[in-house]
C-alpha positions in Angstrom: -45.4 156.7 -45.0 -44.6 154.4 -47.8 -46.1 155.7 -51.1 -47.9 153.0 -53.0 -46.6 152.4 -56.5 -49.7 152.5 -58.9 -49.9 151.4 -62.5 -53.1 151.9 -64.2 -52.2 151.4 -67.9 -50.9 148.0 -69.1 -51.5 145.5 -71.9 -51.5 141.7 -72.3 -51.6 139.5 -75.2 -55.4 139.7 -75.0 -54.8 142.9 -77.1 -51.5 144.0 -78.3 -49.1 143.1 -75.6 -46.9 140.1 -75.7 -47.2 138.5 -72.2 -50.4 136.8 -70.9 -52.2 138.7 -68.2 -50.9 136.6 -65.3 -47.3 137.0 -66.6 -48.0 140.9 -66.8 -49.1 140.7 -63.2 -45.9 138.8 -62.1 -43.8 141.3 -64.1 -45.4 144.4 -62.3 -45.2 142.9 -58.9 -41.5 142.1 -59.3 -40.8 145.7 -60.1 -42.6 146.7 -56.9 -46.1 147.7 -58.1 -48.7 147.6 -55.3 -51.8 148.6 -57.3 -52.4 147.3 -60.8 -54.9 147.5 -63.8 -55.1 145.7 -66.9 -56.2 148.0 -69.8 -56.4 145.9 -73.0 -57.5 147.7 -76.0 -61.2 147.3 -76.7 -61.3 144.2 -74.6 -62.1 142.9 -71.2 -61.7 139.2 -71.5 -58.3 139.2 -69.9 -59.7 140.7 -66.6 -60.6 137.3 -64.9 -57.0 135.9 -65.2 -55.4 139.2 -64.4 -57.4 139.6 -61.2 -56.6 136.1 -60.0 -53.0 136.7 -60.7 -52.8 140.0 -59.0 -54.4 138.7 -56.0 -52.0 135.7 -55.8 -49.1 138.2 -56.1 -50.5 140.4 -53.3 -51.4 143.4 -55.5 -54.7 145.4 -55.5 -56.4 144.9 -58.7 -58.3 147.5 -60.7 -60.5 146.5 -63.7 -59.7 148.4 -66.8 -60.0 148.9 -70.5 -58.6 151.3 -73.2 -61.1 152.3 -75.8 -60.1 153.5 -79.1 -62.0 156.4 -80.5 -62.0 158.8 -83.3 -62.0 162.6 -82.5 -61.1 165.4 -84.9 -59.9 162.9 -87.4 -57.3 161.4 -84.9 -57.2 158.3 -82.9 -57.4 159.0 -79.1 -57.5 156.4 -76.4 -60.0 156.6 -73.4 -59.2 154.5 -70.3 -61.9 153.1 -68.2 -61.1 152.4 -64.7 -63.1 150.5 -61.9 -65.4 149.2 -64.6 -67.9 146.3 -64.3 -66.3 144.1 -67.2 -69.6 142.2 -67.3 -71.8 145.3 -68.1 -73.8 144.5 -71.3 -73.5 148.2 -72.8 -69.8 148.1 -72.3 -69.1 144.5 -73.7 -71.4 145.2 -76.8 -69.7 148.4 -77.3 -66.2 147.1 -77.2 -67.4 144.2 -79.7 -68.5 146.8 -82.1 -65.4 148.7 -81.8 -63.4 145.6 -82.5 -65.2 144.8 -85.7 -63.2 145.4 -88.8 -59.8 145.0 -87.3 -59.2 142.0 -89.5 -60.1 143.8 -92.8 -58.0 146.7 -91.7 -55.0 144.3 -91.0 -55.4 142.8 -94.6 -55.3 146.2 -96.2 -52.2 147.3 -94.2 -50.5 144.0 -95.5 -51.7 145.0 -99.1 -50.0 148.5 -98.7 -46.8 147.0 -97.3 -46.8 144.5 -100.3 -47.0 147.5 -102.5 -44.0 149.0 -100.6 -42.1 145.9 -101.1 -42.6 144.0 -97.9 -44.5 140.6 -98.7 -46.3 138.2 -96.1 -47.1 140.9 -93.6 -50.5 139.7 -92.8 -49.2 136.1 -91.9 -46.3 137.6 -90.3 -48.2 139.8 -88.1 -50.6 137.1 -87.3 -48.0 135.1 -85.5 -47.9 137.8 -82.9 -51.7 138.1 -82.4 -53.0 136.5 -79.1 -56.4 137.6 -79.8 -57.9 137.1 -83.5 -60.3 139.9 -82.9 -57.5 142.4 -82.1 -55.0 142.5 -85.0 -53.3 145.8 -84.6 -50.6 148.0 -86.2 -48.2 146.8 -83.2 -48.4 143.2 -84.5 -47.2 144.5 -87.9 -44.4 146.4 -86.3 -43.1 143.4 -84.5 -43.1 141.4 -87.7 -41.3 144.2 -89.5 -38.6 144.2 -86.8 -38.3 140.4 -87.0 -37.6 140.6 -90.7 -35.1 143.3 -90.2 -37.0 146.1 -92.0 -36.6 148.2 -89.0 -34.4 148.2 -85.7 -37.4 148.8 -83.5 -41.2 149.0 -83.3 -40.8 152.8 -82.9 -39.0 153.0 -86.1 -41.5 150.9 -87.9 -44.4 153.2 -86.9 -42.2 156.2 -88.0 -41.4 154.8 -91.3 -44.3 152.7 -92.2 -47.5 152.8 -89.9 -48.0 156.4 -89.3 -50.4 158.9 -91.2 -48.9 159.5 -94.7 -46.6 156.3 -94.6 -47.0 153.3 -96.9 -48.7 151.0 -94.4 -51.0 153.4 -92.8 -54.8 152.5 -93.0 -57.3 154.7 -91.0 -59.9 153.1 -89.0 -63.2 154.6 -87.6 -63.4 153.8 -84.0 -66.2 154.7 -81.4 -66.9 158.4 -80.6 -65.7 160.2 -77.5 -69.5 160.3 -76.2 -70.0 156.5 -76.7 -66.7 155.7 -74.9 -67.4 157.8 -71.9 -70.9 156.5 -71.8 -69.9 152.9 -71.9 -67.4 153.5 -69.0 -69.9 155.5 -66.9 -72.7 152.9 -67.5 -70.2 150.3 -66.3 -69.7 152.2 -63.1 -66.2 153.3 -64.2 -64.0 156.3 -64.3 -63.1 157.8 -67.7 -59.4 158.9 -68.3 -57.7 160.4 -71.4 -54.8 158.2 -72.1 -51.4 159.9 -72.8 -52.7 163.3 -74.0 -49.3 164.4 -74.9 -49.0 161.9 -77.6 -51.8 163.3 -79.9 -51.0 165.7 -82.6 -53.3 168.4 -81.5 -52.8 172.2 -81.3 -53.3 173.7 -77.9 -56.7 175.0 -79.2 -57.9 171.5 -80.3 -56.6 169.8 -77.2 -58.5 172.3 -75.1 -61.6 171.4 -77.1 -61.0 167.8 -76.4 -60.6 168.3 -72.7 -63.7 170.5 -72.6 -65.8 167.9 -74.4 -64.5 165.1 -72.2 -65.3 166.9 -69.1 -68.9 168.1 -70.3 -69.4 164.1 -71.0 -68.4 163.2 -67.5 -64.9 162.6 -68.0 -62.9 162.6 -64.8 -59.2 162.3 -65.3 -56.2 162.5 -67.6 -52.9 160.7 -67.5 -50.1 162.7 -66.3 -47.3 160.3 -65.7 -47.1 157.7 -68.4 -44.7 155.7 -70.4 -46.0 157.5 -73.6 -44.9 161.1 -72.2 -41.6 162.4 -72.0 -40.4 163.6 -68.4 -40.7 167.3 -69.5 -44.4 166.6 -70.1 -45.3 165.4 -66.7 -45.5 169.0 -65.2 -47.4 170.3 -68.2 -50.1 167.8 -67.9 -50.1 168.2 -64.1 -50.8 171.9 -64.6 -53.4 171.1 -67.2 -55.1 168.4 -65.0 -55.4 171.1 -62.3 -56.6 174.0 -64.8 -59.4 171.7 -66.0 -60.2 170.1 -62.6 -59.2 166.6 -63.7 -57.9 164.0 -61.4 -54.4 162.5 -62.5 -53.7 158.9 -63.5 -50.3 157.1 -63.8 -49.3 154.0 -65.8 -46.4 152.7 -67.8 -48.5 151.8 -70.9 -46.6 148.5 -70.8 -46.8 146.1 -73.7 -43.7 143.8 -73.5 -40.4 143.6 -71.8 -37.7 145.9 -73.4 -40.4 147.4 -75.9 -42.1 150.0 -73.6 -40.4 153.3 -73.1 -40.3 153.2 -69.4 -40.6 149.8 -67.4 -42.5 149.3 -64.1 -39.6 150.1 -61.9 -38.4 153.3 -63.5 -41.8 155.4 -63.9 -41.7 158.2 -61.4 -44.6 159.1 -59.0 -47.1 161.6 -59.9 -46.3 165.2 -59.2 -47.1 166.3 -55.6 -49.5 169.2 -56.9 -52.3 166.7 -58.3 -54.9 164.7 -56.9 -54.4 161.0 -57.9 -57.4 159.3 -59.5 -57.3 156.7 -56.9 -57.4 159.3 -53.9 -60.8 157.9 -52.5 -60.7 154.3 -53.7 -59.7 152.6 -50.4 
């Protein structure tokens, strides 16, 4: 039996990716993806173009979004899959979550100026496809452009993570709000790349418990934001907590993501995929 290649975590220039939704669809299909979701940060306006492009490319399309939340003073991302992108509660909640990004971007630029990097706001703005969604990734691309760092990963490590010169915190939605918006829109809530957060095992367990109690369904197990040694760890945790398992590259741009569409391995055999009963 041919195994479907499923990617349920990708970004376009409607949030902090580089390519337009149709171009992401084309890139995914060329790499052999059969089922694809666009999950832009706090934004669903790329879905119509993504859906049309996926259908034209012969892929099954899954509606999606990635919601930024604050939990235990950390930014965590909750992916919503199979959502109704026109649901009023979801659309209004995302608009509220997006608000404040421009002011945060200006403060990031001010902090970078104090560190000797001038013109960061205007420089980052060149990379912004959606004015409502200026993010740290746009600043990272500008700093690579001017030679301040060799890669966006280095920028985050040197300038844009907590305690570094360009870090400015933002208060996002709550875990309860994000899961409710997704469920109200008929969707499935998934914790994105859980291995990326700086939680102790105890805190991570508290997050998983709270998420499950609120109606959360799945966690990402195989993702471009996990290292290969984390795949079996999160497969085991998915089974322990009774979560379904999701998979996605967390694609942002060609050559920028840790793993491209063609290289991401399948889910481990011992987990139940989040898509197990979709078709």
